[in-house]
Steps between C-alpha positions, in 0.01 A plus 500: 500500500638841401584752772351851494833628366486255210133576439545877472858568396694385195822302559743682728751545216236695307443732797857626461418632151175674598453872557337613829180607324474155339559316825295723730154372393614145574624609843163665562321177409734303724436734794127472445503122501765434766318664788573778749827349622679592177373859506807590700822601321718306746300179469468543124875543456624212716506235227555222753181297464517163330264597218713801405819294496330232291397764245809724503754216500794386708736773386514750790624782279214455254247494784637830629478654155141379463413648841652831397281506190191419704578776752543757222163388361349548849634857500346556156163391640543746787594783263192439288281468815394140442620422852553738792613490866244402759381794714677488834736221394707593198689170503187333365327577173152471352375476145338830407169542313704567185686174555177310557355651184783374284488159666129471431533613140818297439598793279867480589622582150347847511622591847859387457542755220484775762880518496476676163362805680698529826380753754851635541540801274129514423306814588309441823170585333564233237589248770167574669274535196662297224717217625223276633311516171825404329577197717138383459566497126260790430756678282251721316375652826852537638619692193191719488530586870870581464442752223187634665725587794737681264203698366375582850842618615560714190160667539558560871852636467411718201201646685259407220133404527345157465377597154861470383558134413717269296734617228356854503585527870860403434536750217358776718705416809826462308442759228857605415409871499263546793425165661499509883725193511743597225857583596586831337868450586534218247527514123164528325562175315532321835182665625313380193646151540381478862150612398495233229632238742210550742240545226613191309509283812148599601373468144655156460433336834210676676267633232439167321402332828257785568303424183531128424622163626879476485654159557849496648587133541877515546594582862849618403356743246248623757775552759711692248205728421430566868865592544447768234225650718733472797766698317249769406403536866868526588541780244204683651657486846834622366335803341377624837807394694712716272266797484 
């Protein structure tokens, strides 16, 4: 009869070639099925039980390397809030509602792509409003929300009304001659280029989603597009930090 390790994980040698985001869903499943005792980092990382040794092999060095991979995957689950410390006893963990949701749906493939859009370096608003849609696989919504935030911030910082929207908003805010967000200290060609950058990004990635169904199926492409919105938000902040 197969052990729980053998039931859930691939052979130990394969573990050594897996990325944390690939291994983490399997760790989550293991924690769910192994009971509360394993929801403790110390207990989880011991690697001394007979079943683990049977699965990981007799080579002590390989077992240690496998344990290291499993611990990194545990940390990935914590970072993505699939598991979290128990209130009042941080040595123990619990599976969060988000973790239970992915376990119930078995939609591990979607969630493990979250590494394509790491929170580090991402605007805090995008982390709050966009990232969860992305890791659920709702790429259309994530992209739309990211560029909607660009539009909202441009309108707010330019002091324009809600009637200013889309490409027209960008051309007004960054008008190279009199736009409230244009930098008069730069060459006019650069001012025009920045206006076109914002206008083109909104016209390409937000406006179509406002009017029709847009299907973004490739998570890497979606992440790349959201990073464009992130860069635009960074530019907006730099304008006011330097003014």
